[in-house]
All heavy atoms as TSV, in Angstrom:
chain	resi	resn	atom	element	x	y	z
A	1	MET	N	N	101.754	104.797	81.041
A	1	MET	CA	C	102.494	105.130	82.237
A	1	MET	C	C	101.769	104.562	83.487
A	1	MET	O	O	100.560	104.705	83.631
A	1	MET	CB	C	102.591	106.650	82.282
A	1	MET	CG	C	103.362	107.078	83.536
A	1	MET	SD	S	103.470	108.933	83.472
A	1	MET	CE	C	104.849	109.121	84.565
A	2	ALA	N	N	102.498	103.908	84.329
A	2	ALA	CA	C	101.895	103.309	85.552
A	2	ALA	C	C	101.556	104.361	86.561
A	2	ALA	O	O	102.196	105.442	86.616
A	2	ALA	CB	C	102.930	102.326	86.104
A	3	PHE	N	N	100.598	104.036	87.419
A	3	PHE	CA	C	100.121	104.965	88.466
A	3	PHE	C	C	101.270	105.120	89.458
A	3	PHE	O	O	101.898	104.124	89.855
A	3	PHE	CB	C	98.901	104.391	89.091
A	3	PHE	CG	C	98.461	105.205	90.345
A	3	PHE	CD1	C	97.741	106.392	90.125
A	3	PHE	CD2	C	98.733	104.827	91.591
A	3	PHE	CE1	C	97.331	107.166	91.226
A	3	PHE	CE2	C	98.310	105.510	92.674
A	3	PHE	CZ	C	97.649	106.692	92.490
A	4	GLU	N	N	101.522	106.285	89.953
A	4	GLU	CA	C	102.494	106.559	90.965
A	4	GLU	C	C	101.831	107.309	92.133
A	4	GLU	O	O	101.159	108.341	91.892
A	4	GLU	CB	C	103.656	107.335	90.429
A	4	GLU	CG	C	104.555	106.516	89.479
A	4	GLU	CD	C	105.852	107.279	89.168
A	4	GLU	OE1	O	106.381	108.011	89.994
A	4	GLU	OE2	O	106.295	107.117	87.964
A	5	HIS	N	N	102.035	106.830	93.333
A	5	HIS	CA	C	101.512	107.557	94.476
A	5	HIS	C	C	102.330	108.860	94.780
A	5	HIS	O	O	103.559	108.839	94.597
A	5	HIS	CB	C	101.613	106.696	95.722
A	5	HIS	CG	C	100.626	105.594	95.772
A	5	HIS	ND1	N	100.812	104.356	95.309
A	5	HIS	CD2	C	99.291	105.610	96.246
A	5	HIS	CE1	C	99.709	103.609	95.428
A	5	HIS	NE2	N	98.778	104.351	96.043
A	6	LYS	N	N	101.645	109.887	95.161
A	6	LYS	CA	C	102.289	111.063	95.654
A	6	LYS	C	C	102.821	110.743	97.044
A	6	LYS	O	O	102.340	109.823	97.779
A	6	LYS	CB	C	101.282	112.216	95.741
A	6	LYS	CG	C	100.752	112.606	94.410
A	6	LYS	CD	C	99.814	113.810	94.533
A	6	LYS	CE	C	99.344	114.187	93.186
A	6	LYS	NZ	N	98.397	115.298	93.256
A	7	GLU	N	N	103.824	111.519	97.510
A	7	GLU	CA	C	104.392	111.271	98.808
A	7	GLU	C	C	103.352	111.312	99.929
A	7	GLU	O	O	102.457	112.231	99.911
A	7	GLU	CB	C	105.534	112.312	99.104
A	7	GLU	CG	C	106.277	112.083	100.348
A	7	GLU	CD	C	107.425	113.014	100.493
A	7	GLU	OE1	O	107.951	113.529	99.470
A	7	GLU	OE2	O	107.843	113.275	101.629
A	8	ASN	N	N	103.430	110.382	100.857
A	8	ASN	CA	C	102.572	110.252	101.992
A	8	ASN	C	C	101.090	110.064	101.643
A	8	ASN	O	O	100.199	110.533	102.286
A	8	ASN	CB	C	102.741	111.418	102.938
A	8	ASN	CG	C	104.161	111.511	103.429
A	8	ASN	OD1	O	104.763	110.530	103.744
A	8	ASN	ND2	N	104.677	112.770	103.564
A	9	THR	N	N	100.843	109.207	100.565
A	9	THR	CA	C	99.521	108.782	100.232
A	9	THR	C	C	99.519	107.331	99.975
A	9	THR	O	O	100.578	106.705	99.777
A	9	THR	CB	C	99.018	109.519	98.922
A	9	THR	OG1	O	99.835	109.078	97.779
A	9	THR	CG2	C	99.087	111.012	99.065
A	10	ALA	N	N	98.352	106.768	100.113
A	10	ALA	CA	C	98.153	105.286	99.903
A	10	ALA	C	C	96.801	105.100	99.286
A	10	ALA	O	O	95.888	105.897	99.416
A	10	ALA	CB	C	98.311	104.562	101.212
A	11	THR	N	N	96.651	103.867	98.639
A	11	THR	CA	C	95.439	103.462	98.035
A	11	THR	C	C	95.193	102.019	98.572
A	11	THR	O	O	96.112	101.192	98.481
A	11	THR	CB	C	95.521	103.441	96.539
A	11	THR	OG1	O	95.956	104.680	96.061
A	11	THR	CG2	C	94.203	103.102	95.940
A	12	VAL	N	N	94.041	101.796	99.200
A	12	VAL	CA	C	93.681	100.441	99.606
A	12	VAL	C	C	92.380	100.004	99.026
A	12	VAL	O	O	91.536	100.823	98.677
A	12	VAL	CB	C	93.595	100.391	101.184
A	12	VAL	CG1	C	94.956	100.662	101.811
A	12	VAL	CG2	C	92.494	101.344	101.740
A	13	PHE	N	N	92.284	98.711	98.780
A	13	PHE	CA	C	91.150	98.058	98.120
A	13	PHE	C	C	90.640	96.947	99.011
A	13	PHE	O	O	91.372	96.377	99.771
A	13	PHE	CB	C	91.495	97.527	96.724
A	13	PHE	CG	C	92.025	98.613	95.796
A	13	PHE	CD1	C	93.309	98.919	95.705
A	13	PHE	CD2	C	91.078	99.350	95.000
A	13	PHE	CE1	C	93.822	99.903	94.852
A	13	PHE	CE2	C	91.550	100.282	94.122
A	13	PHE	CZ	C	92.881	100.567	94.079
A	14	GLU	N	N	89.327	96.628	98.869
A	14	GLU	CA	C	88.776	95.563	99.656
A	14	GLU	C	C	89.499	94.254	99.271
A	14	GLU	O	O	89.794	93.984	98.105
A	14	GLU	CB	C	87.297	95.385	99.371
A	14	GLU	CG	C	86.607	94.461	100.333
A	14	GLU	CD	C	85.108	94.655	100.329
A	14	GLU	OE1	O	84.563	95.584	99.715
A	14	GLU	OE2	O	84.487	93.812	100.925
A	15	ASN	N	N	89.845	93.480	100.275
A	15	ASN	CA	C	90.595	92.188	100.116
A	15	ASN	C	C	89.609	91.141	99.626
A	15	ASN	O	O	88.960	90.445	100.469
A	15	ASN	CB	C	91.266	91.812	101.405
A	15	ASN	CG	C	92.116	90.596	101.211
A	15	ASN	OD1	O	92.254	90.031	100.188
A	15	ASN	ND2	N	92.702	90.086	102.330
A	16	ASP	N	N	89.503	90.931	98.350
A	16	ASP	CA	C	88.539	89.934	97.823
A	16	ASP	C	C	89.124	88.493	97.934
A	16	ASP	O	O	88.469	87.547	97.541
A	16	ASP	CB	C	88.189	90.231	96.327
A	16	ASP	CG	C	89.355	90.318	95.411
A	16	ASP	OD1	O	90.521	90.209	95.858
A	16	ASP	OD2	O	89.144	90.483	94.234
A	17	LYS	N	N	90.335	88.379	98.462
A	17	LYS	CA	C	90.969	87.046	98.599
A	17	LYS	C	C	90.961	86.622	100.092
A	17	LYS	O	O	91.571	85.608	100.421
A	17	LYS	CB	C	92.377	87.006	98.030
A	17	LYS	CG	C	92.403	87.268	96.553
A	17	LYS	CD	C	93.803	87.271	96.027
A	17	LYS	CE	C	93.712	87.480	94.460
A	17	LYS	NZ	N	94.623	88.464	93.987
A	18	LYS	N	N	90.288	87.367	100.945
A	18	LYS	CA	C	90.281	87.077	102.358
A	18	LYS	C	C	89.558	85.676	102.582
A	18	LYS	O	O	88.465	85.477	102.175
A	18	LYS	CB	C	89.497	88.125	103.102
A	18	LYS	CG	C	89.468	87.945	104.591
A	18	LYS	CD	C	88.887	89.112	105.304
A	18	LYS	CE	C	88.799	88.862	106.792
A	18	LYS	NZ	N	88.499	90.007	107.574
A	19	SER	N	N	90.365	84.792	103.270
A	19	SER	CA	C	89.765	83.446	103.536
A	19	SER	C	C	89.779	83.120	104.992
A	19	SER	O	O	89.401	82.021	105.404
A	19	SER	CB	C	90.534	82.413	102.746
A	19	SER	OG	O	91.923	82.432	103.097
A	20	ALA	N	N	90.330	84.036	105.833
A	20	ALA	CA	C	90.320	83.769	107.291
A	20	ALA	C	C	90.063	85.073	107.991
A	20	ALA	O	O	90.409	86.166	107.518
A	20	ALA	CB	C	91.698	83.196	107.758
A	21	GLU	N	N	89.498	85.012	109.191
A	21	GLU	CA	C	89.102	86.224	109.970
A	21	GLU	C	C	90.267	87.112	110.276
A	21	GLU	O	O	90.123	88.336	110.351
A	21	GLU	CB	C	88.393	85.763	111.252
A	21	GLU	CG	C	87.795	86.909	112.017
A	21	GLU	CD	C	86.650	87.642	111.248
A	21	GLU	OE1	O	86.007	87.002	110.433
A	21	GLU	OE2	O	86.536	88.861	111.445
A	22	ASN	N	N	91.477	86.542	110.482
A	22	ASN	CA	C	92.616	87.380	110.865
A	22	ASN	C	C	93.284	88.108	109.656
A	22	ASN	O	O	94.182	88.889	109.843
A	22	ASN	CB	C	93.634	86.561	111.623
A	22	ASN	CG	C	94.262	85.462	110.800
A	22	ASN	OD1	O	93.729	85.002	109.828
A	22	ASN	ND2	N	95.515	85.083	111.127
A	23	GLN	N	N	92.867	87.735	108.463
A	23	GLN	CA	C	93.424	88.451	107.287
A	23	GLN	C	C	92.803	89.788	107.109
A	23	GLN	O	O	91.661	90.064	107.537
A	23	GLN	CB	C	93.173	87.629	106.037
A	23	GLN	CG	C	93.980	86.342	106.031
A	23	GLN	CD	C	93.669	85.473	104.809
A	23	GLN	OE1	O	92.569	85.527	104.269
A	23	GLN	NE2	N	94.585	84.682	104.410
A	24	PRO	N	N	93.551	90.787	106.543
A	24	PRO	CA	C	93.061	92.131	106.456
A	24	PRO	C	C	91.784	92.256	105.568
A	24	PRO	O	O	91.605	91.471	104.612
A	24	PRO	CB	C	94.191	92.912	105.857
A	24	PRO	CG	C	95.090	91.886	105.196
A	24	PRO	CD	C	94.875	90.633	105.948
A	25	ASP	N	N	90.941	93.190	105.908
A	25	ASP	CA	C	89.703	93.494	105.152
A	25	ASP	C	C	90.060	94.291	103.907
A	25	ASP	O	O	89.363	94.238	102.898
A	25	ASP	CB	C	88.689	94.329	105.997
A	25	ASP	CG	C	88.273	93.473	107.195
A	25	ASP	OD1	O	87.762	92.374	106.963
A	25	ASP	OD2	O	88.393	93.952	108.302
A	26	PHE	N	N	91.196	95.050	103.941
A	26	PHE	CA	C	91.665	95.912	102.851
A	26	PHE	C	C	93.169	95.764	102.741
A	26	PHE	O	O	93.849	95.564	103.702
A	26	PHE	CB	C	91.301	97.331	103.087
A	26	PHE	CG	C	89.868	97.652	103.219
A	26	PHE	CD1	C	89.236	97.511	104.481
A	26	PHE	CD2	C	89.093	97.979	102.128
A	26	PHE	CE1	C	87.845	97.799	104.645
A	26	PHE	CE2	C	87.747	98.190	102.222
A	26	PHE	CZ	C	87.127	98.143	103.506
A	27	THR	N	N	93.657	95.788	101.497
A	27	THR	CA	C	95.135	95.823	101.269
A	27	THR	C	C	95.421	96.851	100.173
A	27	THR	O	O	94.609	97.209	99.460
A	27	THR	CB	C	95.643	94.445	100.816
A	27	THR	OG1	O	94.994	94.066	99.593
A	27	THR	CG2	C	95.451	93.348	101.916
A	28	GLY	N	N	96.669	97.257	100.216
A	28	GLY	CA	C	97.126	98.241	99.112
A	28	GLY	C	C	98.511	98.678	99.312
A	28	GLY	O	O	99.332	98.071	100.050
A	29	LYS	N	N	98.826	99.677	98.582
A	29	LYS	CA	C	100.228	100.280	98.522
A	29	LYS	C	C	100.204	101.761	98.678
A	29	LYS	O	O	99.178	102.369	98.340
A	29	LYS	CB	C	100.935	99.833	97.269
A	29	LYS	CG	C	101.237	98.391	97.153
A	29	LYS	CD	C	102.066	98.022	95.919
A	29	LYS	CE	C	102.385	96.564	95.896
A	29	LYS	NZ	N	103.205	96.158	94.827
A	30	GLY	N	N	101.338	102.345	99.093
A	30	GLY	CA	C	101.414	103.764	99.245
A	30	GLY	C	C	102.842	104.196	99.288
A	30	GLY	O	O	103.730	103.317	99.309
A	31	LYS	N	N	103.045	105.476	99.427
A	31	LYS	CA	C	104.364	106.032	99.483
A	31	LYS	C	C	104.514	106.822	100.704
A	31	LYS	O	O	103.786	107.775	101.034
A	31	LYS	CB	C	104.612	106.931	98.241
A	31	LYS	CG	C	105.999	107.391	98.096
A	31	LYS	CD	C	106.207	108.151	96.793
A	31	LYS	CE	C	107.656	108.462	96.538
A	31	LYS	NZ	N	107.786	109.194	95.267
A	32	VAL	N	N	105.449	106.328	101.583
A	32	VAL	CA	C	105.735	107.016	102.902
A	32	VAL	C	C	107.157	107.604	102.759
A	32	VAL	O	O	108.099	106.830	102.605
A	32	VAL	CB	C	105.639	106.010	104.062
A	32	VAL	CG1	C	106.018	106.785	105.384
A	32	VAL	CG2	C	104.269	105.455	104.145
A	33	GLY	N	N	107.203	108.955	102.732
A	33	GLY	CA	C	108.457	109.561	102.338
A	33	GLY	C	C	108.851	109.204	100.953
A	33	GLY	O	O	108.040	109.336	100.001
A	34	ASP	N	N	110.015	108.607	100.790
A	34	ASP	CA	C	110.390	108.135	99.395
A	34	ASP	C	C	110.237	106.641	99.201
A	34	ASP	O	O	110.644	106.120	98.190
A	34	ASP	CB	C	111.877	108.518	99.170
A	34	ASP	CG	C	112.136	110.015	99.070
A	34	ASP	OD1	O	111.188	110.685	98.587
A	34	ASP	OD2	O	113.236	110.481	99.367
A	35	GLU	N	N	109.681	106.006	100.194
A	35	GLU	CA	C	109.593	104.545	100.112
A	35	GLU	C	C	108.193	104.039	99.800
A	35	GLU	O	O	107.230	104.515	100.375
A	35	GLU	CB	C	110.082	103.915	101.420
A	35	GLU	CG	C	111.526	104.236	101.693
A	35	GLU	CD	C	112.245	103.099	102.457
A	35	GLU	OE1	O	112.005	101.980	102.141
A	35	GLU	OE2	O	112.948	103.478	103.417
A	36	ILE	N	N	108.097	103.024	98.916
A	36	ILE	CA	C	106.833	102.345	98.669
A	36	ILE	C	C	106.557	101.360	99.834
A	36	ILE	O	O	107.482	100.598	100.175
A	36	ILE	CB	C	106.824	101.647	97.314
A	36	ILE	CG1	C	107.013	102.639	96.203
A	36	ILE	CG2	C	105.560	100.782	97.105
A	36	ILE	CD1	C	105.844	103.635	96.032
A	37	MET	N	N	105.393	101.351	100.400
A	37	MET	CA	C	105.007	100.495	101.415
A	37	MET	C	C	103.755	99.722	101.081
A	37	MET	O	O	102.951	100.128	100.280
A	37	MET	CB	C	104.743	101.257	102.731
A	37	MET	CG	C	105.866	102.209	103.148
A	37	MET	SD	S	107.323	101.305	103.692
A	37	MET	CE	C	107.096	101.376	105.429
A	38	GLU	N	N	103.595	98.491	101.730
A	38	GLU	CA	C	102.363	97.748	101.523
A	38	GLU	C	C	101.514	97.904	102.776
A	38	GLU	O	O	102.041	97.879	103.913
A	38	GLU	CB	C	102.718	96.279	101.319
A	38	GLU	CG	C	103.380	96.033	99.965
A	38	GLU	CD	C	103.602	94.575	99.698
A	38	GLU	OE1	O	103.571	93.720	100.627
A	38	GLU	OE2	O	103.861	94.272	98.528
A	39	PHE	N	N	100.228	98.175	102.590
A	39	PHE	CA	C	99.357	98.455	103.671
A	39	PHE	C	C	98.332	97.301	103.868
A	39	PHE	O	O	97.933	96.691	102.936
A	39	PHE	CB	C	98.534	99.728	103.384
A	39	PHE	CG	C	99.404	100.960	103.511
A	39	PHE	CD1	C	100.264	101.332	102.468
A	39	PHE	CD2	C	99.316	101.757	104.620
A	39	PHE	CE1	C	101.078	102.459	102.564
A	39	PHE	CE2	C	100.071	102.921	104.725
A	39	PHE	CZ	C	100.953	103.268	103.707
A	40	ALA	N	N	97.880	97.115	105.093
A	40	ALA	CA	C	96.850	96.191	105.430
A	40	ALA	C	C	95.953	96.944	106.423
A	40	ALA	O	O	96.433	97.603	107.357
A	40	ALA	CB	C	97.406	94.911	106.074
A	41	MET	N	N	94.657	96.688	106.291
A	41	MET	CA	C	93.709	97.430	107.144
A	41	MET	C	C	92.566	96.516	107.501
A	41	MET	O	O	92.010	95.779	106.716
A	41	MET	CB	C	93.219	98.667	106.396
A	41	MET	CG	C	92.324	99.615	107.223
A	41	MET	SD	S	92.095	101.236	106.447
A	41	MET	CE	C	90.985	100.755	105.114
A	42	TRP	N	N	92.165	96.554	108.810
A	42	TRP	CA	C	91.093	95.750	109.361
A	42	TRP	C	C	89.994	96.614	109.943
A	42	TRP	O	O	90.268	97.681	110.493
A	42	TRP	CB	C	91.617	94.899	110.496
A	42	TRP	CG	C	92.613	93.820	110.146
A	42	TRP	CD1	C	92.287	92.513	109.909
A	42	TRP	CD2	C	94.009	93.977	109.900
A	42	TRP	NE1	N	93.453	91.822	109.659
A	42	TRP	CE2	C	94.460	92.644	109.609
A	42	TRP	CE3	C	94.890	95.021	109.936
A	42	TRP	CZ2	C	95.853	92.429	109.332
A	42	TRP	CZ3	C	96.213	94.826	109.659
A	42	TRP	CH2	C	96.661	93.493	109.377
A	43	ARG	N	N	88.760	96.215	109.739
A	43	ARG	CA	C	87.608	96.874	110.498
A	43	ARG	C	C	87.592	96.234	111.886
A	43	ARG	O	O	87.652	95.064	112.030
A	43	ARG	CB	C	86.280	96.529	109.826
A	43	ARG	CG	C	85.987	97.231	108.572
A	43	ARG	CD	C	84.537	96.856	108.130
A	43	ARG	NE	N	84.318	97.412	106.835
A	43	ARG	CZ	C	84.339	96.750	105.715
A	43	ARG	NH1	N	84.539	95.519	105.617
A	43	ARG	NH2	N	84.087	97.442	104.461
A	44	ARG	N	N	87.453	97.129	112.835
A	44	ARG	CA	C	87.371	96.669	114.250
A	44	ARG	C	C	86.261	97.406	114.992
A	44	ARG	O	O	85.814	98.458	114.530
A	44	ARG	CB	C	88.683	96.853	114.948
A	44	ARG	CG	C	89.785	95.926	114.415
A	44	ARG	CD	C	90.936	95.835	115.325
A	44	ARG	NE	N	91.891	94.885	114.903
A	44	ARG	CZ	C	93.132	94.776	115.309
A	44	ARG	NH1	N	93.525	95.612	116.255
A	44	ARG	NH2	N	93.949	93.899	114.933
A	45	THR	N	N	85.873	96.840	116.064
A	45	THR	CA	C	84.845	97.532	116.930
A	45	THR	C	C	85.387	97.698	118.319
A	45	THR	O	O	85.902	96.747	118.902
A	45	THR	CB	C	83.554	96.701	116.983
A	45	THR	OG1	O	83.087	96.517	115.662
A	45	THR	CG2	C	82.458	97.384	117.835
A	46	ALA	N	N	85.391	98.924	118.830
A	46	ALA	CA	C	85.903	99.232	120.160
A	46	ALA	C	C	85.084	98.478	121.215
A	46	ALA	O	O	83.810	98.639	121.166
A	46	ALA	CB	C	85.937	100.711	120.388
A	47	LYS	N	N	85.657	97.781	122.088
A	47	LYS	CA	C	84.888	97.023	123.164
A	47	LYS	C	C	84.193	98.043	124.132
A	47	LYS	O	O	83.125	97.761	124.590
A	47	LYS	CB	C	85.861	96.104	123.897
A	47	LYS	CG	C	86.339	94.969	123.088
A	47	LYS	CD	C	87.304	94.128	123.895
A	47	LYS	CE	C	87.870	92.989	122.981
A	47	LYS	NZ	N	88.777	92.137	123.712
A	48	SER	N	N	84.863	99.121	124.465
A	48	SER	CA	C	84.327	100.001	125.419
A	48	SER	C	C	83.098	100.822	124.957
A	48	SER	O	O	82.165	101.072	125.644
A	48	SER	CB	C	85.370	100.988	125.932
A	48	SER	OG	O	85.892	101.728	124.840
A	49	SER	N	N	83.191	101.259	123.663
A	49	SER	CA	C	82.105	102.119	123.095
A	49	SER	C	C	81.214	101.473	122.097
A	49	SER	O	O	80.143	101.988	121.810
A	49	SER	CB	C	82.723	103.399	122.528
A	49	SER	OG	O	83.510	103.062	121.384
A	50	GLY	N	N	81.760	100.435	121.456
A	50	GLY	CA	C	81.016	99.814	120.370
A	50	GLY	C	C	81.177	100.490	119.033
A	50	GLY	O	O	80.570	100.120	118.002
A	51	ASN	N	N	82.015	101.580	119.003
A	51	ASN	CA	C	82.272	102.320	117.765
A	51	ASN	C	C	83.166	101.566	116.810
A	51	ASN	O	O	84.129	100.888	117.298
A	51	ASN	CB	C	82.963	103.678	118.104
A	51	ASN	CG	C	82.023	104.645	118.836
A	51	ASN	OD1	O	80.820	104.550	118.747
A	51	ASN	ND2	N	82.644	105.569	119.555
A	52	GLU	N	N	82.874	101.630	115.555
A	52	GLU	CA	C	83.658	100.986	114.539
A	52	GLU	C	C	84.879	101.833	114.237
A	52	GLU	O	O	84.754	103.089	114.146
A	52	GLU	CB	C	82.865	100.663	113.302
A	52	GLU	CG	C	83.631	99.862	112.275
A	52	GLU	CD	C	82.808	99.526	111.040
A	52	GLU	OE1	O	81.572	99.572	111.046
A	52	GLU	OE2	O	83.414	99.088	110.035
A	53	TYR	N	N	86.028	101.221	114.005
A	53	TYR	CA	C	87.178	102.010	113.594
A	53	TYR	C	C	88.034	101.118	112.670
A	53	TYR	O	O	87.710	99.934	112.453
A	53	TYR	CB	C	88.049	102.457	114.797
A	53	TYR	CG	C	88.658	101.363	115.592
A	53	TYR	CD1	C	89.957	100.990	115.391
A	53	TYR	CD2	C	87.978	100.639	116.599
A	53	TYR	CE1	C	90.600	100.042	116.133
A	53	TYR	CE2	C	88.517	99.658	117.344
A	53	TYR	CZ	C	89.881	99.328	117.117
A	53	TYR	OH	O	90.473	98.335	117.833
A	54	PHE	N	N	89.114	101.627	112.099
A	54	PHE	CA	C	89.970	100.900	111.254
A	54	PHE	C	C	91.363	100.843	111.877
A	54	PHE	O	O	91.872	101.802	112.406
A	54	PHE	CB	C	90.109	101.547	109.877
A	54	PHE	CG	C	88.817	101.530	109.092
A	54	PHE	CD1	C	87.951	102.569	109.109
A	54	PHE	CD2	C	88.512	100.421	108.352
A	54	PHE	CE1	C	86.764	102.476	108.391
A	54	PHE	CE2	C	87.344	100.286	107.612
A	54	PHE	CZ	C	86.471	101.381	107.662
A	55	TYR	N	N	91.995	99.616	111.890
A	55	TYR	CA	C	93.298	99.408	112.371
A	55	TYR	C	C	94.174	99.171	111.125
A	55	TYR	O	O	93.767	98.354	110.239
A	55	TYR	CB	C	93.360	98.193	113.266
A	55	TYR	CG	C	94.771	97.805	113.651
A	55	TYR	CD1	C	95.448	98.426	114.655
A	55	TYR	CD2	C	95.409	96.756	112.988
A	55	TYR	CE1	C	96.763	98.052	114.993
A	55	TYR	CE2	C	96.688	96.364	113.326
A	55	TYR	CZ	C	97.377	97.016	114.316
A	55	TYR	OH	O	98.646	96.654	114.637
A	56	MET	N	N	95.349	99.836	111.047
A	56	MET	CA	C	96.120	99.724	109.808
A	56	MET	C	C	97.604	99.453	110.155
A	56	MET	O	O	98.090	99.934	111.182
A	56	MET	CB	C	96.062	101.041	109.031
A	56	MET	CG	C	96.834	101.109	107.787
A	56	MET	SD	S	96.644	102.645	106.960
A	56	MET	CE	C	95.521	102.162	105.689
A	57	SER	N	N	98.241	98.616	109.340
A	57	SER	CA	C	99.676	98.394	109.483
A	57	SER	C	C	100.322	98.518	108.119
A	57	SER	O	O	99.624	98.384	107.092
A	57	SER	CB	C	99.947	97.027	110.090
A	57	SER	OG	O	99.639	96.040	109.178
A	58	PHE	N	N	101.604	98.809	108.116
A	58	PHE	CA	C	102.278	98.862	106.844
A	58	PHE	C	C	103.749	98.479	107.044
A	58	PHE	O	O	104.298	98.495	108.081
A	58	PHE	CB	C	102.200	100.302	106.264
A	58	PHE	CG	C	102.714	101.407	107.133
A	58	PHE	CD1	C	104.024	101.828	107.041
A	58	PHE	CD2	C	101.922	102.005	108.012
A	58	PHE	CE1	C	104.546	102.845	107.814
A	58	PHE	CE2	C	102.356	103.054	108.882
A	58	PHE	CZ	C	103.683	103.467	108.743
A	59	LYS	N	N	104.308	97.942	105.938
A	59	LYS	CA	C	105.698	97.484	105.976
A	59	LYS	C	C	106.247	97.600	104.562
A	59	LYS	O	O	105.515	97.662	103.547
A	59	LYS	CB	C	105.825	96.153	106.537
A	59	LYS	CG	C	104.965	95.093	105.835
A	59	LYS	CD	C	105.129	93.663	106.440
A	59	LYS	CE	C	104.452	93.600	107.730
A	59	LYS	NZ	N	104.455	92.317	108.352
A	60	LYS	N	N	107.596	97.557	104.477
A	60	LYS	CA	C	108.265	97.529	103.219
A	60	LYS	C	C	107.971	96.242	102.443
A	60	LYS	O	O	107.852	95.165	103.139
A	60	LYS	CB	C	109.792	97.716	103.372
A	60	LYS	CG	C	110.174	99.019	103.942
A	60	LYS	CD	C	111.670	99.062	104.094
A	60	LYS	CE	C	112.153	100.259	104.837
A	60	LYS	NZ	N	113.591	100.295	105.037
A	61	PRO	N	N	107.797	96.303	101.164
A	61	PRO	CA	C	107.531	95.027	100.407
A	61	PRO	C	C	108.607	93.953	100.669
A	61	PRO	O	O	108.297	92.792	100.758
A	61	PRO	CB	C	107.528	95.427	98.942
A	61	PRO	CG	C	107.142	96.876	99.019
A	61	PRO	CD	C	107.764	97.432	100.269
A	62	SER	N	N	109.871	94.363	100.902
A	62	SER	CA	C	110.936	93.376	101.103
A	62	SER	C	C	110.755	92.677	102.495
A	62	SER	O	O	111.248	91.585	102.707
A	62	SER	CB	C	112.342	94.057	101.087
A	62	SER	OG	O	112.385	95.041	102.081
A	63	ASP	N	N	109.968	93.278	103.391
A	63	ASP	CA	C	109.730	92.671	104.705
A	63	ASP	C	C	108.514	91.831	104.691
A	63	ASP	O	O	108.167	91.210	105.660
A	63	ASP	CB	C	109.500	93.766	105.764
A	63	ASP	CG	C	110.778	94.611	106.032
A	63	ASP	OD1	O	111.925	94.098	105.673
A	63	ASP	OD2	O	110.624	95.668	106.555
A	64	LYS	N	N	107.773	91.737	103.572
A	64	LYS	CA	C	106.523	91.029	103.491
A	64	LYS	C	C	106.544	89.677	104.034
A	64	LYS	O	O	105.672	89.208	104.741
A	64	LYS	CB	C	106.031	90.991	102.022
A	64	LYS	CG	C	104.699	90.378	101.857
A	64	LYS	CD	C	104.240	90.527	100.410
A	64	LYS	CE	C	102.886	89.905	100.209
A	64	LYS	NZ	N	102.385	90.043	98.851
A	65	TYR	N	N	107.606	88.908	103.731
A	65	TYR	CA	C	107.692	87.524	104.185
A	65	TYR	C	C	108.528	87.283	105.440
A	65	TYR	O	O	108.736	86.205	105.863
A	65	TYR	CB	C	108.227	86.627	103.033
A	65	TYR	CG	C	107.315	86.711	101.781
A	65	TYR	CD1	C	107.689	87.388	100.677
A	65	TYR	CD2	C	106.095	86.128	101.833
A	65	TYR	CE1	C	106.870	87.498	99.591
A	65	TYR	CE2	C	105.225	86.199	100.782
A	65	TYR	CZ	C	105.645	86.937	99.671
A	65	TYR	OH	O	104.826	86.998	98.559
A	66	GLY	N	N	108.972	88.447	106.017
A	66	GLY	CA	C	109.661	88.341	107.263
A	66	GLY	C	C	111.016	87.718	107.092
A	66	GLY	O	O	111.469	87.415	106.012
A	67	ASN	N	N	111.735	87.566	108.242
A	67	ASN	CA	C	113.031	86.892	108.168
A	67	ASN	C	C	112.875	85.427	108.147
A	67	ASN	O	O	111.791	84.876	108.390
A	67	ASN	CB	C	113.790	87.253	109.529
A	67	ASN	CG	C	114.055	88.770	109.534
A	67	ASN	OD1	O	114.262	89.395	108.571
A	67	ASN	ND2	N	114.074	89.303	110.834
A	68	LYS	N	N	113.885	84.700	107.783
A	68	LYS	CA	C	113.862	83.229	107.702
A	68	LYS	C	C	113.350	82.745	109.056
A	68	LYS	O	O	113.805	83.134	110.069
A	68	LYS	CB	C	115.160	82.671	107.382
A	68	LYS	CG	C	115.565	82.918	105.913
A	68	LYS	CD	C	116.889	82.157	105.621
A	68	LYS	CE	C	117.214	82.390	104.148
A	68	LYS	NZ	N	118.488	81.741	103.850
A	69	GLY	N	N	112.430	81.790	109.003
A	69	GLY	CA	C	111.946	81.195	110.220
A	69	GLY	C	C	110.795	81.969	110.881
A	69	GLY	O	O	110.268	81.550	111.906
A	70	SER	N	N	110.425	83.077	110.305
A	70	SER	CA	C	109.323	83.830	110.850
A	70	SER	C	C	108.021	83.138	110.677
A	70	SER	O	O	107.725	82.526	109.644
A	70	SER	CB	C	109.244	85.215	110.191
A	70	SER	OG	O	108.131	85.919	110.589
A	71	SER	N	N	107.160	83.203	111.720
A	71	SER	CA	C	105.906	82.512	111.604
A	71	SER	C	C	104.731	83.496	111.306
A	71	SER	O	O	103.605	83.104	111.271
A	71	SER	CB	C	105.558	81.786	112.897
A	71	SER	OG	O	105.493	82.728	113.983
A	72	LYS	N	N	105.094	84.771	111.136
A	72	LYS	CA	C	104.040	85.806	110.885
A	72	LYS	C	C	103.543	85.634	109.459
A	72	LYS	O	O	104.350	85.461	108.509
A	72	LYS	CB	C	104.664	87.218	111.006
A	72	LYS	CG	C	104.943	87.541	112.455
A	72	LYS	CD	C	105.365	89.027	112.524
A	72	LYS	CE	C	105.686	89.379	113.981
A	72	LYS	NZ	N	106.066	90.732	114.076
A	73	PRO	N	N	102.222	85.710	109.301
A	73	PRO	CA	C	101.693	85.560	107.940
A	73	PRO	C	C	101.974	86.804	107.072
A	73	PRO	O	O	102.033	87.885	107.622
A	73	PRO	CB	C	100.183	85.338	108.177
A	73	PRO	CG	C	99.994	86.028	109.520
A	73	PRO	CD	C	101.199	85.853	110.252
A	74	ALA	N	N	102.106	86.620	105.809
A	74	ALA	CA	C	102.289	87.711	104.898
A	74	ALA	C	C	100.907	88.258	104.590
A	74	ALA	O	O	99.899	87.550	104.651
A	74	ALA	CB	C	102.925	87.208	103.627
A	75	PHE	N	N	100.831	89.526	104.236
A	75	PHE	CA	C	99.521	90.122	103.836
A	75	PHE	C	C	99.668	90.609	102.485
A	75	PHE	O	O	100.620	90.753	101.889
A	75	PHE	CB	C	99.009	91.197	104.841
A	75	PHE	CG	C	99.960	92.400	105.010
A	75	PHE	CD1	C	99.984	93.369	104.070
A	75	PHE	CD2	C	100.719	92.511	106.160
A	75	PHE	CE1	C	100.780	94.480	104.299
A	75	PHE	CE2	C	101.502	93.591	106.311
A	75	PHE	CZ	C	101.519	94.613	105.389
């Protein structure tokens, strides 16, 4: 039986395929409500305080490659 996320949970793993600075440090999948989402997470440092934090984005897998003509990179 395949692993299934509980509602409103996600699992992210270190991105071992990262080849450029703008690519996420971590990627993964999770369940938001009833929908499976793909997550991307970056380590960042606050300019004002120097504190490290994580920035995260998520989108539906069908949106991964964007609309035709989109120049946004897939994660």
